[in-house]
PDB file with SEQRES, HELIX, SHEET and CRYST1 records, atoms N, CA, C and O in Angstrom:
SEQRES   1 A   75  UNK UNK UNK UNK UNK UNK UNK UNK UNK UNK UNK UNK UNK          
SEQRES   2 A   75  UNK UNK UNK UNK UNK UNK UNK UNK UNK UNK UNK UNK UNK          
SEQRES   3 A   75  UNK UNK UNK UNK UNK UNK UNK UNK UNK UNK UNK UNK UNK          
SEQRES   4 A   75  UNK UNK UNK UNK UNK UNK UNK UNK UNK UNK UNK UNK UNK          
SEQRES   5 A   75  UNK UNK UNK UNK UNK UNK UNK UNK UNK UNK UNK UNK UNK          
SEQRES   6 A   75  UNK UNK UNK UNK UNK UNK UNK UNK UNK UNK                      
HELIX    1 AA1 UNK A    5  UNK A   18  1                                  14    
HELIX    2 AA2 UNK A   22  UNK A   38  1                                  17    
HELIX    3 AA3 UNK A   55  UNK A   57  5                                   3    
HELIX    4 AA4 UNK A   58  UNK A   68  1                                  11    
CRYST1    1.000    1.000    1.000  90.00  90.00  90.00 P 1           1          
ATOM      1  N   UNK A   1       0.826  -1.226   0.034  1.00  0.00           N  
ATOM      2  CA  UNK A   1       0.012   0.009  -0.035  1.00  0.00           C  
ATOM      3  C   UNK A   1       0.866   1.234  -0.008  1.00  0.00           C  
ATOM      4  O   UNK A   1       1.904   1.282   0.653  1.00  0.00           O  
ATOM      5  N   UNK A   2       0.409   2.245  -0.749  1.00  0.00           N  
ATOM      6  CA  UNK A   2       1.252   3.528  -0.844  1.00  0.00           C  
ATOM      7  C   UNK A   2       1.007   4.474   0.264  1.00  0.00           C  
ATOM      8  O   UNK A   2       1.838   5.341   0.536  1.00  0.00           O  
ATOM      9  N   UNK A   3      -0.199   4.331   0.972  1.00  0.00           N  
ATOM     10  CA  UNK A   3      -0.490   5.238   2.089  1.00  0.00           C  
ATOM     11  C   UNK A   3      -0.882   4.325   3.313  1.00  0.00           C  
ATOM     12  O   UNK A   3      -1.269   3.162   3.197  1.00  0.00           O  
ATOM     13  N   UNK A   4      -0.742   4.960   4.422  1.00  0.00           N  
ATOM     14  CA  UNK A   4      -1.094   4.267   5.644  1.00  0.00           C  
ATOM     15  C   UNK A   4      -2.542   4.012   5.662  1.00  0.00           C  
ATOM     16  O   UNK A   4      -3.318   4.661   4.960  1.00  0.00           O  
ATOM     17  N   UNK A   5      -2.938   3.010   6.512  1.00  0.00           N  
ATOM     18  CA  UNK A   5      -4.357   2.654   6.666  1.00  0.00           C  
ATOM     19  C   UNK A   5      -5.148   3.843   7.237  1.00  0.00           C  
ATOM     20  O   UNK A   5      -6.283   4.119   6.849  1.00  0.00           O  
ATOM     21  N   UNK A   6      -4.486   4.526   8.176  1.00  0.00           N  
ATOM     22  CA  UNK A   6      -5.187   5.736   8.870  1.00  0.00           C  
ATOM     23  C   UNK A   6      -5.448   6.747   7.737  1.00  0.00           C  
ATOM     24  O   UNK A   6      -6.583   7.203   7.606  1.00  0.00           O  
ATOM     25  N   UNK A   7      -4.447   7.119   6.910  1.00  0.00           N  
ATOM     26  CA  UNK A   7      -4.659   8.103   5.903  1.00  0.00           C  
ATOM     27  C   UNK A   7      -5.742   7.643   4.896  1.00  0.00           C  
ATOM     28  O   UNK A   7      -6.572   8.436   4.451  1.00  0.00           O  
ATOM     29  N   UNK A   8      -5.708   6.405   4.570  1.00  0.00           N  
ATOM     30  CA  UNK A   8      -6.681   5.872   3.615  1.00  0.00           C  
ATOM     31  C   UNK A   8      -8.113   5.973   4.215  1.00  0.00           C  
ATOM     32  O   UNK A   8      -9.075   6.328   3.534  1.00  0.00           O  
ATOM     33  N   UNK A   9      -8.197   5.636   5.546  1.00  0.00           N  
ATOM     34  CA  UNK A   9      -9.510   5.804   6.210  1.00  0.00           C  
ATOM     35  C   UNK A   9     -10.017   7.206   6.159  1.00  0.00           C  
ATOM     36  O   UNK A   9     -11.192   7.436   5.873  1.00  0.00           O  
ATOM     37  N   UNK A  10      -9.125   8.184   6.441  1.00  0.00           N  
ATOM     38  CA  UNK A  10      -9.481   9.609   6.473  1.00  0.00           C  
ATOM     39  C   UNK A  10      -9.874  10.045   5.055  1.00  0.00           C  
ATOM     40  O   UNK A  10     -10.800  10.837   4.879  1.00  0.00           O  
ATOM     41  N   UNK A  11      -9.167   9.524   4.054  1.00  0.00           N  
ATOM     42  CA  UNK A  11      -9.471   9.872   2.637  1.00  0.00           C  
ATOM     43  C   UNK A  11     -10.901   9.312   2.330  1.00  0.00           C  
ATOM     44  O   UNK A  11     -11.731  10.051   1.801  1.00  0.00           O  
ATOM     45  N   UNK A  12     -11.179   8.107   2.632  1.00  0.00           N  
ATOM     46  CA  UNK A  12     -12.504   7.451   2.399  1.00  0.00           C  
ATOM     47  C   UNK A  12     -13.579   8.308   3.101  1.00  0.00           C  
ATOM     48  O   UNK A  12     -14.572   8.695   2.486  1.00  0.00           O  
ATOM     49  N   UNK A  13     -13.368   8.589   4.371  1.00  0.00           N  
ATOM     50  CA  UNK A  13     -14.345   9.389   5.172  1.00  0.00           C  
ATOM     51  C   UNK A  13     -14.640  10.785   4.412  1.00  0.00           C  
ATOM     52  O   UNK A  13     -15.785  11.178   4.186  1.00  0.00           O  
ATOM     53  N   UNK A  14     -13.528  11.452   4.062  1.00  0.00           N  
ATOM     54  CA  UNK A  14     -13.766  12.824   3.500  1.00  0.00           C  
ATOM     55  C   UNK A  14     -14.417  12.693   2.115  1.00  0.00           C  
ATOM     56  O   UNK A  14     -15.269  13.508   1.763  1.00  0.00           O  
ATOM     57  N   UNK A  15     -14.043  11.718   1.353  1.00  0.00           N  
ATOM     58  CA  UNK A  15     -14.698  11.574   0.041  1.00  0.00           C  
ATOM     59  C   UNK A  15     -16.212  11.278   0.281  1.00  0.00           C  
ATOM     60  O   UNK A  15     -17.042  11.831  -0.440  1.00  0.00           O  
ATOM     61  N   UNK A  16     -16.566  10.490   1.191  1.00  0.00           N  
ATOM     62  CA  UNK A  16     -17.930  10.216   1.482  1.00  0.00           C  
ATOM     63  C   UNK A  16     -18.662  11.476   1.949  1.00  0.00           C  
ATOM     64  O   UNK A  16     -19.764  11.773   1.488  1.00  0.00           O  
ATOM     65  N   UNK A  17     -18.015  12.231   2.897  1.00  0.00           N  
ATOM     66  CA  UNK A  17     -18.634  13.437   3.351  1.00  0.00           C  
ATOM     67  C   UNK A  17     -18.907  14.481   2.225  1.00  0.00           C  
ATOM     68  O   UNK A  17     -19.955  15.125   2.188  1.00  0.00           O  
ATOM     69  N   UNK A  18     -17.881  14.614   1.286  1.00  0.00           N  
ATOM     70  CA  UNK A  18     -18.072  15.570   0.235  1.00  0.00           C  
ATOM     71  C   UNK A  18     -18.821  14.999  -0.985  1.00  0.00           C  
ATOM     72  O   UNK A  18     -19.151  15.743  -1.908  1.00  0.00           O  
ATOM     73  N   UNK A  19     -19.085  13.700  -0.993  1.00  0.00           N  
ATOM     74  CA  UNK A  19     -19.710  12.954  -2.057  1.00  0.00           C  
ATOM     75  C   UNK A  19     -19.012  13.188  -3.339  1.00  0.00           C  
ATOM     76  O   UNK A  19     -19.617  13.530  -4.356  1.00  0.00           O  
ATOM     77  N   UNK A  20     -17.729  13.001  -3.284  1.00  0.00           N  
ATOM     78  CA  UNK A  20     -16.769  13.044  -4.439  1.00  0.00           C  
ATOM     79  C   UNK A  20     -15.930  11.847  -4.475  1.00  0.00           C  
ATOM     80  O   UNK A  20     -15.741  11.218  -3.434  1.00  0.00           O  
ATOM     81  N   UNK A  21     -15.375  11.455  -5.654  1.00  0.00           N  
ATOM     82  CA  UNK A  21     -14.408  10.318  -5.704  1.00  0.00           C  
ATOM     83  C   UNK A  21     -13.107  10.603  -4.945  1.00  0.00           C  
ATOM     84  O   UNK A  21     -12.619  11.733  -4.914  1.00  0.00           O  
ATOM     85  N   UNK A  22     -12.598   9.609  -4.372  1.00  0.00           N  
ATOM     86  CA  UNK A  22     -11.251   9.791  -3.716  1.00  0.00           C  
ATOM     87  C   UNK A  22     -10.213  10.435  -4.637  1.00  0.00           C  
ATOM     88  O   UNK A  22      -9.417  11.278  -4.225  1.00  0.00           O  
ATOM     89  N   UNK A  23     -10.255  10.005  -5.897  1.00  0.00           N  
ATOM     90  CA  UNK A  23      -9.271  10.563  -6.876  1.00  0.00           C  
ATOM     91  C   UNK A  23      -9.374  12.062  -7.000  1.00  0.00           C  
ATOM     92  O   UNK A  23      -8.356  12.732  -7.170  1.00  0.00           O  
ATOM     93  N   UNK A  24     -10.552  12.603  -6.921  1.00  0.00           N  
ATOM     94  CA  UNK A  24     -10.806  14.038  -6.939  1.00  0.00           C  
ATOM     95  C   UNK A  24     -10.129  14.798  -5.798  1.00  0.00           C  
ATOM     96  O   UNK A  24      -9.520  15.854  -5.970  1.00  0.00           O  
ATOM     97  N   UNK A  25     -10.289  14.153  -4.560  1.00  0.00           N  
ATOM     98  CA  UNK A  25      -9.616  14.720  -3.457  1.00  0.00           C  
ATOM     99  C   UNK A  25      -8.137  14.667  -3.562  1.00  0.00           C  
ATOM    100  O   UNK A  25      -7.470  15.635  -3.194  1.00  0.00           O  
ATOM    101  N   UNK A  26      -7.580  13.594  -4.043  1.00  0.00           N  
ATOM    102  CA  UNK A  26      -6.188  13.422  -4.141  1.00  0.00           C  
ATOM    103  C   UNK A  26      -5.594  14.407  -5.159  1.00  0.00           C  
ATOM    104  O   UNK A  26      -4.559  15.025  -4.909  1.00  0.00           O  
ATOM    105  N   UNK A  27      -6.275  14.542  -6.326  1.00  0.00           N  
ATOM    106  CA  UNK A  27      -5.848  15.551  -7.331  1.00  0.00           C  
ATOM    107  C   UNK A  27      -5.882  16.940  -6.789  1.00  0.00           C  
ATOM    108  O   UNK A  27      -4.941  17.695  -7.030  1.00  0.00           O  
ATOM    109  N   UNK A  28      -6.903  17.332  -6.072  1.00  0.00           N  
ATOM    110  CA  UNK A  28      -7.090  18.625  -5.481  1.00  0.00           C  
ATOM    111  C   UNK A  28      -5.914  18.938  -4.394  1.00  0.00           C  
ATOM    112  O   UNK A  28      -5.337  20.020  -4.290  1.00  0.00           O  
ATOM    113  N   UNK A  29      -5.694  17.869  -3.670  1.00  0.00           N  
ATOM    114  CA  UNK A  29      -4.649  18.038  -2.575  1.00  0.00           C  
ATOM    115  C   UNK A  29      -3.282  18.242  -3.226  1.00  0.00           C  
ATOM    116  O   UNK A  29      -2.480  19.090  -2.835  1.00  0.00           O  
ATOM    117  N   UNK A  30      -3.066  17.382  -4.276  1.00  0.00           N  
ATOM    118  CA  UNK A  30      -1.694  17.501  -4.918  1.00  0.00           C  
ATOM    119  C   UNK A  30      -1.514  18.900  -5.637  1.00  0.00           C  
ATOM    120  O   UNK A  30      -0.436  19.490  -5.579  1.00  0.00           O  
ATOM    121  N   UNK A  31      -2.587  19.400  -6.304  1.00  0.00           N  
ATOM    122  CA  UNK A  31      -2.523  20.652  -6.898  1.00  0.00           C  
ATOM    123  C   UNK A  31      -2.188  21.755  -5.883  1.00  0.00           C  
ATOM    124  O   UNK A  31      -1.296  22.582  -6.075  1.00  0.00           O  
ATOM    125  N   UNK A  32      -2.972  21.709  -4.778  1.00  0.00           N  
ATOM    126  CA  UNK A  32      -2.732  22.726  -3.751  1.00  0.00           C  
ATOM    127  C   UNK A  32      -1.310  22.653  -3.176  1.00  0.00           C  
ATOM    128  O   UNK A  32      -0.625  23.658  -2.984  1.00  0.00           O  
ATOM    129  N   UNK A  33      -0.911  21.396  -2.913  1.00  0.00           N  
ATOM    130  CA  UNK A  33       0.485  21.263  -2.335  1.00  0.00           C  
ATOM    131  C   UNK A  33       1.600  21.780  -3.342  1.00  0.00           C  
ATOM    132  O   UNK A  33       2.549  22.471  -2.970  1.00  0.00           O  
ATOM    133  N   UNK A  34       1.410  21.411  -4.548  1.00  0.00           N  
ATOM    134  CA  UNK A  34       2.456  21.788  -5.509  1.00  0.00           C  
ATOM    135  C   UNK A  34       2.413  23.324  -5.741  1.00  0.00           C  
ATOM    136  O   UNK A  34       3.466  23.931  -5.931  1.00  0.00           O  
ATOM    137  N   UNK A  35       1.268  23.934  -5.728  1.00  0.00           N  
ATOM    138  CA  UNK A  35       1.139  25.390  -5.869  1.00  0.00           C  
ATOM    139  C   UNK A  35       1.832  26.048  -4.689  1.00  0.00           C  
ATOM    140  O   UNK A  35       2.565  27.022  -4.860  1.00  0.00           O  
ATOM    141  N   UNK A  36       1.597  25.498  -3.446  1.00  0.00           N  
ATOM    142  CA  UNK A  36       2.191  26.135  -2.333  1.00  0.00           C  
ATOM    143  C   UNK A  36       3.716  25.949  -2.299  1.00  0.00           C  
ATOM    144  O   UNK A  36       4.455  26.854  -1.910  1.00  0.00           O  
ATOM    145  N   UNK A  37       4.173  24.746  -2.718  1.00  0.00           N  
ATOM    146  CA  UNK A  37       5.615  24.501  -2.784  1.00  0.00           C  
ATOM    147  C   UNK A  37       6.337  25.357  -3.722  1.00  0.00           C  
ATOM    148  O   UNK A  37       7.474  25.772  -3.496  1.00  0.00           O  
ATOM    149  N   UNK A  38       5.615  25.637  -4.860  1.00  0.00           N  
ATOM    150  CA  UNK A  38       6.246  26.538  -5.916  1.00  0.00           C  
ATOM    151  C   UNK A  38       6.293  27.961  -5.392  1.00  0.00           C  
ATOM    152  O   UNK A  38       7.167  28.742  -5.767  1.00  0.00           O  
ATOM    153  N   UNK A  39       5.323  28.304  -4.500  1.00  0.00           N  
ATOM    154  CA  UNK A  39       5.260  29.566  -3.859  1.00  0.00           C  
ATOM    155  C   UNK A  39       5.114  30.724  -4.887  1.00  0.00           C  
ATOM    156  O   UNK A  39       5.476  31.869  -4.615  1.00  0.00           O  
ATOM    157  N   UNK A  40       4.578  30.381  -6.056  1.00  0.00           N  
ATOM    158  CA  UNK A  40       4.349  31.312  -7.025  1.00  0.00           C  
ATOM    159  C   UNK A  40       5.589  32.033  -7.592  1.00  0.00           C  
ATOM    160  O   UNK A  40       5.526  33.090  -8.219  1.00  0.00           O  
ATOM    161  N   UNK A  41       6.709  31.367  -7.315  1.00  0.00           N  
ATOM    162  CA  UNK A  41       7.962  31.947  -7.733  1.00  0.00           C  
ATOM    163  C   UNK A  41       8.128  31.770  -9.315  1.00  0.00           C  
ATOM    164  O   UNK A  41       7.858  30.691  -9.842  1.00  0.00           O  
ATOM    165  N   UNK A  42       8.551  32.795 -10.005  1.00  0.00           N  
ATOM    166  CA  UNK A  42       8.808  32.610 -11.409  1.00  0.00           C  
ATOM    167  C   UNK A  42       9.993  31.802 -11.727  1.00  0.00           C  
ATOM    168  O   UNK A  42      10.935  31.763 -10.935  1.00  0.00           O  
ATOM    169  N   UNK A  43      10.008  31.131 -12.878  1.00  0.00           N  
ATOM    170  CA  UNK A  43      11.238  30.341 -13.207  1.00  0.00           C  
ATOM    171  C   UNK A  43      12.344  31.262 -13.725  1.00  0.00           C  
ATOM    172  O   UNK A  43      13.464  30.808 -13.960  1.00  0.00           O  
ATOM    173  N   UNK A  44      12.047  32.529 -13.903  1.00  0.00           N  
ATOM    174  CA  UNK A  44      13.098  33.528 -14.319  1.00  0.00           C  
ATOM    175  C   UNK A  44      13.820  34.038 -13.116  1.00  0.00           C  
ATOM    176  O   UNK A  44      13.193  34.484 -12.155  1.00  0.00           O  
ATOM    177  N   UNK A  45      15.091  33.984 -13.144  1.00  0.00           N  
ATOM    178  CA  UNK A  45      15.793  34.514 -12.011  1.00  0.00           C  
ATOM    179  C   UNK A  45      16.413  35.842 -12.439  1.00  0.00           C  
ATOM    180  O   UNK A  45      17.087  35.942 -13.464  1.00  0.00           O  
ATOM    181  N   UNK A  46      16.160  36.855 -11.615  1.00  0.00           N  
ATOM    182  CA  UNK A  46      16.634  38.134 -11.908  1.00  0.00           C  
ATOM    183  C   UNK A  46      15.991  39.133 -10.923  1.00  0.00           C  
ATOM    184  O   UNK A  46      15.331  38.766  -9.951  1.00  0.00           O  
ATOM    185  N   UNK A  47      16.228  40.412 -11.241  1.00  0.00           N  
ATOM    186  CA  UNK A  47      15.716  41.460 -10.376  1.00  0.00           C  
ATOM    187  C   UNK A  47      14.915  42.442 -11.266  1.00  0.00           C  
ATOM    188  O   UNK A  47      15.382  42.882 -12.316  1.00  0.00           O  
ATOM    189  N   UNK A  48      13.693  42.764 -10.801  1.00  0.00           N  
ATOM    190  CA  UNK A  48      12.978  43.831 -11.483  1.00  0.00           C  
ATOM    191  C   UNK A  48      12.379  44.683 -10.402  1.00  0.00           C  
ATOM    192  O   UNK A  48      11.888  44.222  -9.372  1.00  0.00           O  
ATOM    193  N   UNK A  49      12.454  45.989 -10.716  1.00  0.00           N  
ATOM    194  CA  UNK A  49      11.824  46.927  -9.736  1.00  0.00           C  
ATOM    195  C   UNK A  49      11.096  47.907 -10.526  1.00  0.00           C  
ATOM    196  O   UNK A  49      11.538  49.036 -10.740  1.00  0.00           O  
ATOM    197  N   UNK A  50       9.903  47.447 -10.990  1.00  0.00           N  
ATOM    198  CA  UNK A  50       9.076  48.324 -11.852  1.00  0.00           C  
ATOM    199  C   UNK A  50       7.703  48.470 -11.120  1.00  0.00           C  
ATOM    200  O   UNK A  50       7.039  47.477 -10.826  1.00  0.00           O  
ATOM    201  N   UNK A  51       7.316  49.706 -10.845  1.00  0.00           N  
ATOM    202  CA  UNK A  51       6.008  49.794 -10.273  1.00  0.00           C  
ATOM    203  C   UNK A  51       4.912  49.185 -11.091  1.00  0.00           C  
ATOM    204  O   UNK A  51       4.809  49.436 -12.292  1.00  0.00           O  
ATOM    205  N   UNK A  52       4.071  48.368 -10.439  1.00  0.00           N  
ATOM    206  CA  UNK A  52       2.959  47.769 -11.011  1.00  0.00           C  
ATOM    207  C   UNK A  52       3.260  46.448 -11.697  1.00  0.00           C  
ATOM    208  O   UNK A  52       2.350  45.861 -12.283  1.00  0.00           O  
ATOM    209  N   UNK A  53       4.503  45.945 -11.652  1.00  0.00           N  
ATOM    210  CA  UNK A  53       4.902  44.651 -12.210  1.00  0.00           C  
ATOM    211  C   UNK A  53       5.149  43.741 -11.049  1.00  0.00           C  
ATOM    212  O   UNK A  53       5.985  43.986 -10.180  1.00  0.00           O  
ATOM    213  N   UNK A  54       4.357  42.641 -11.072  1.00  0.00           N  
ATOM    214  CA  UNK A  54       4.492  41.593 -10.029  1.00  0.00           C  
ATOM    215  C   UNK A  54       5.542  40.662 -10.541  1.00  0.00           C  
ATOM    216  O   UNK A  54       5.663  40.400 -11.738  1.00  0.00           O  
ATOM    217  N   UNK A  55       6.346  40.142  -9.536  1.00  0.00           N  
ATOM    218  CA  UNK A  55       7.499  39.286  -9.952  1.00  0.00           C  
ATOM    219  C   UNK A  55       7.055  38.126 -10.675  1.00  0.00           C  
ATOM    220  O   UNK A  55       7.811  37.627 -11.509  1.00  0.00           O  
ATOM    221  N   UNK A  56       5.817  37.595 -10.434  1.00  0.00           N  
ATOM    222  CA  UNK A  56       5.333  36.372 -11.152  1.00  0.00           C  
ATOM    223  C   UNK A  56       5.007  36.653 -12.672  1.00  0.00           C  
ATOM    224  O   UNK A  56       4.837  35.729 -13.467  1.00  0.00           O  
ATOM    225  N   UNK A  57       4.931  37.972 -13.023  1.00  0.00           N  
ATOM    226  CA  UNK A  57       4.578  38.428 -14.332  1.00  0.00           C  
ATOM    227  C   UNK A  57       5.677  38.961 -15.114  1.00  0.00           C  
ATOM    228  O   UNK A  57       5.463  39.535 -16.182  1.00  0.00           O  
ATOM    229  N   UNK A  58       6.863  38.801 -14.632  1.00  0.00           N  
ATOM    230  CA  UNK A  58       8.135  39.423 -15.242  1.00  0.00           C  
ATOM    231  C   UNK A  58       8.261  38.961 -16.651  1.00  0.00           C  
ATOM    232  O   UNK A  58       8.397  39.782 -17.558  1.00  0.00           O  
ATOM    233  N   UNK A  59       8.217  37.615 -16.882  1.00  0.00           N  
ATOM    234  CA  UNK A  59       8.421  37.196 -18.312  1.00  0.00           C  
ATOM    235  C   UNK A  59       7.494  37.791 -19.239  1.00  0.00           C  
ATOM    236  O   UNK A  59       7.947  38.216 -20.302  1.00  0.00           O  
ATOM    237  N   UNK A  60       6.210  37.888 -18.984  1.00  0.00           N  
ATOM    238  CA  UNK A  60       5.354  38.481 -19.920  1.00  0.00           C  
ATOM    239  C   UNK A  60       5.564  39.905 -20.054  1.00  0.00           C  
ATOM    240  O   UNK A  60       5.422  40.454 -21.147  1.00  0.00           O  
ATOM    241  N   UNK A  61       5.923  40.591 -18.922  1.00  0.00           N  
ATOM    242  CA  UNK A  61       6.234  42.057 -19.041  1.00  0.00           C  
ATOM    243  C   UNK A  61       7.405  42.288 -19.953  1.00  0.00           C  
ATOM    244  O   UNK A  61       7.365  43.181 -20.799  1.00  0.00           O  
ATOM    245  N   UNK A  62       8.526  41.446 -19.789  1.00  0.00           N  
ATOM    246  CA  UNK A  62       9.684  41.633 -20.643  1.00  0.00           C  
ATOM    247  C   UNK A  62       9.352  41.371 -22.113  1.00  0.00           C  
ATOM    248  O   UNK A  62       9.788  42.115 -22.992  1.00  0.00           O  
ATOM    249  N   UNK A  63       8.594  40.332 -22.372  1.00  0.00           N  
ATOM    250  CA  UNK A  63       8.141  40.000 -23.762  1.00  0.00           C  
ATOM    251  C   UNK A  63       7.408  41.220 -24.381  1.00  0.00           C  
ATOM    252  O   UNK A  63       7.658  41.644 -25.509  1.00  0.00           O  
ATOM    253  N   UNK A  64       6.488  41.742 -23.548  1.00  0.00           N  
ATOM    254  CA  UNK A  64       5.733  42.861 -24.001  1.00  0.00           C  
ATOM    255  C   UNK A  64       6.559  44.090 -24.287  1.00  0.00           C  
ATOM    256  O   UNK A  64       6.363  44.741 -25.314  1.00  0.00           O  
ATOM    257  N   UNK A  65       7.504  44.430 -23.379  1.00  0.00           N  
ATOM    258  CA  UNK A  65       8.362  45.555 -23.550  1.00  0.00           C  
ATOM    259  C   UNK A  65       9.291  45.416 -24.743  1.00  0.00           C  
ATOM    260  O   UNK A  65       9.545  46.387 -25.455  1.00  0.00           O  
ATOM    261  N   UNK A  66       9.811  44.178 -24.969  1.00  0.00           N  
ATOM    262  CA  UNK A  66      10.753  43.975 -26.022  1.00  0.00           C  
ATOM    263  C   UNK A  66       9.924  44.013 -27.389  1.00  0.00           C  
ATOM    264  O   UNK A  66      10.485  44.422 -28.406  1.00  0.00           O  
ATOM    265  N   UNK A  67       8.656  43.609 -27.419  1.00  0.00           N  
ATOM    266  CA  UNK A  67       7.901  43.664 -28.646  1.00  0.00           C  
ATOM    267  C   UNK A  67       7.649  45.167 -29.002  1.00  0.00           C  
ATOM    268  O   UNK A  67       7.395  45.468 -30.168  1.00  0.00           O  
ATOM    269  N   UNK A  68       7.709  46.030 -28.106  1.00  0.00           N  
ATOM    270  CA  UNK A  68       7.493  47.519 -28.408  1.00  0.00           C  
ATOM    271  C   UNK A  68       8.856  48.228 -28.644  1.00  0.00           C  
ATOM    272  O   UNK A  68       8.892  49.375 -29.090  1.00  0.00           O  
ATOM    273  N   UNK A  69       9.914  47.564 -28.353  1.00  0.00           N  
ATOM    274  CA  UNK A  69      11.214  48.301 -28.472  1.00  0.00           C  
ATOM    275  C   UNK A  69      11.564  48.414 -29.946  1.00  0.00           C  
ATOM    276  O   UNK A  69      11.170  47.624 -30.804  1.00  0.00           O  
ATOM    277  N   UNK A  70      12.350  49.479 -30.162  1.00  0.00           N  
ATOM    278  CA  UNK A  70      12.809  49.712 -31.477  1.00  0.00           C  
ATOM    279  C   UNK A  70      13.927  48.694 -31.814  1.00  0.00           C  
ATOM    280  O   UNK A  70      14.727  48.385 -30.931  1.00  0.00           O  
ATOM    281  N   UNK A  71      14.013  48.174 -33.022  1.00  0.00           N  
ATOM    282  CA  UNK A  71      15.050  47.221 -33.318  1.00  0.00           C  
ATOM    283  C   UNK A  71      16.400  47.907 -33.304  1.00  0.00           C  
ATOM    284  O   UNK A  71      16.547  49.044 -33.752  1.00  0.00           O  
ATOM    285  N   UNK A  72      17.343  47.219 -32.801  1.00  0.00           N  
ATOM    286  CA  UNK A  72      18.756  47.786 -32.673  1.00  0.00           C  
ATOM    287  C   UNK A  72      19.354  47.943 -34.047  1.00  0.00           C  
ATOM    288  O   UNK A  72      19.210  47.061 -34.894  1.00  0.00           O  
ATOM    289  N   UNK A  73      19.993  49.006 -34.270  1.00  0.00           N  
ATOM    290  CA  UNK A  73      20.667  49.223 -35.598  1.00  0.00           C  
ATOM    291  C   UNK A  73      22.137  48.853 -35.525  1.00  0.00           C  
ATOM    292  O   UNK A  73      22.838  49.160 -34.560  1.00  0.00           O  
ATOM    293  N   UNK A  74      22.577  48.182 -36.582  1.00  0.00           N  
ATOM    294  CA  UNK A  74      23.994  47.821 -36.644  1.00  0.00           C  
ATOM    295  C   UNK A  74      24.848  48.930 -37.102  1.00  0.00           C  
ATOM    296  O   UNK A  74      24.476  49.699 -37.988  1.00  0.00           O  
ATOM    297  N   UNK A  75      26.080  49.029 -36.464  1.00  0.00           N  
ATOM    298  CA  UNK A  75      26.903  50.116 -36.877  1.00  0.00           C  
ATOM    299  C   UNK A  75      27.929  49.638 -37.903  1.00  0.00           C  
ATOM    300  O   UNK A  75      28.737  50.433 -38.384  1.00  0.00           O  
TER     301      UNK A  75                                                      
END                                                                             
């Protein structure tokens, strides 16, 4: 067995209480756990200090800014 009998019993009880499949509870718990572990941290490492730009949105902000930038001219 992958989980303890006690944990399985709690899972069964909660699934019955909520009237949902155990698999739905497990998926929900895993999603919440993984979201919390990630902490909403972006995969981009760097520093940005721009008013109104959330660190989790840096990649999209950079893409948007670069899209509006003038192309560099070669000398």
